[in-house]
C-alpha angles and dihedrals in degrees: 000000000000100000092190092054086050091054091049092050098043105032103019093239113173128228089249093060093041090054094047091047091050090054092041091054089058088061093046090058091048095056104028098078094087090054090050091054091049089051090052091050095048093042089057092043090056091044090053091053088052092050093044092056095040097234113205144160089280092067090061094060112119125237128202139195114018093356097219116175094010095173094188092052094045094047091047086058089055092047091053091048091054094044094049097041095247138132095234143355146201116214115177134168089211097062094104100209147334094281090059092049090051092046092052088057092051096045093042097055106028126079134184111295095022123120130223118201119205102214096188102052126254111003128230115300098253091059096059095082091045089057094040098246088130141001130062124318114247097043094111099262121158088258088057089059094051096255114148125224132205128180127206112200118225114253114221087344093302131104108271097226095182093053090043093055092046089052092060116101135167090276094055106116099160139022113201127206128192111209098193128063094242108195093333125114099237139091115275120251126264123231089243091056090049090047093053090054091047091055090052092050092048089051089063097042123355092199095063109112110234111209127191126198095216098183114143093004105082114121094359088108131030091244128062127204096265089053087069100043107282112152093206138015130178144184149150128280093216087063127058104325094049090064092213089292101085113095094201143334150090140239137216125193131182145098122343094249093046091049091047090055095045089049090059088055093045089058117351140291112287094023101054113144097349093090132052122099116228094215093203098306095113093088092056095047094049093045091045092053094049091052095042101092091052093044089050090053090054090049092051092049088050093050090050088055089052090051097048095043096049092041088057089048088059102255125132109250132187123234101024115222092259095051124104109260120222099172138014097257121115116190123202121190104217099172101222140051096241093057090048091054090045093051091052092046090053092053091048089052090058096045121107094231127050092358089155091061117105111213120220132181114268143162103277116196112260097017125111096211129036112273133206117208138185113202115159096166140144087230111047111249093007100152093185089068104058126307146142130191142161142179115254093242138100129321089022103225124186116216112204125191142163138016122183088210127020091218094060094040089057090062090053094046091051090050089053091048090050092051093049099048088049091051105102 
């Protein structure tokens, strides 16, 4: 079969885009081998955790009501702790997103009069109202509870360790790190970079809780934040660790004491992790974790193709295809709002679900600017499947992530490229 003819007939891909993509794929194959090796390492790491805890059909049985003695739920916590290099973990289908998982860590650890220091500059948009940087007073933000906030800007897109150390005073209870770039035009941070900063923080006060927002970074490297000294790390199950299988949920990993405190915020003091029926979601969470390293590899290859294709089209991309990758996000600086919208519409057209939908910018809850988002996924909002989004503000950057299979992501990426070059 002539696959290029098929692309022309089904997705109206031009000879120009087909040729650019063909050349871009040669570069992808050149640079993807390291990601493949990381995938193999992490896949075996997950397999070993499953074997160690003797995972079987019984772990998939649902519980209802209070959920006491849910063996599948409790064992999944232990599997996550092993995989992520932590002492303990909480993995729950009813953590609604990564922002809630992060918020549970803040509210579980911090008390009135404490200070949290953001070591990686301004956090992701959805955390601004949690902290109290915007939004109405009295909504229950950290600020409402008398929790202080400091922010240390990045220096040349790196953690400014000297400034971070100087920002720490006797009220500092937590230092928070964001692993991904969020909506910023920079490379994301590596686990080793975060580990170096954690070591510096602990040298000032070993009792400061070092927390890492791990969203989009899981299984991209061989190490995870707890491997380099983080006391807590959290993320979403409809991103990397859910493997495109989980239908909802989030996870938190860390030290036993930190997880205990967070569990009291998740439910209530005295109950903590003991309650919470799994309602049949365990199977999806186990299977998603098992598939996650491979799906992350597919996503990284897809992101590399975006980088190579749009670089050849003359756009600034971050990271470049030859750069080290520390999360699954690929940024493309498109320069104007129309091209950003057209990019997302192209990705949507090549998605398996809702391909007929035409994304437009809108006022998404929790975001300061209007956002345009492509998300044609089996699970709504699952950014590990295939998605692209961006805030409608200068310099109009598209943030691409995900792709359950490289082959189908390729069709969406070509569709996005076709849309952008035809946008006058």
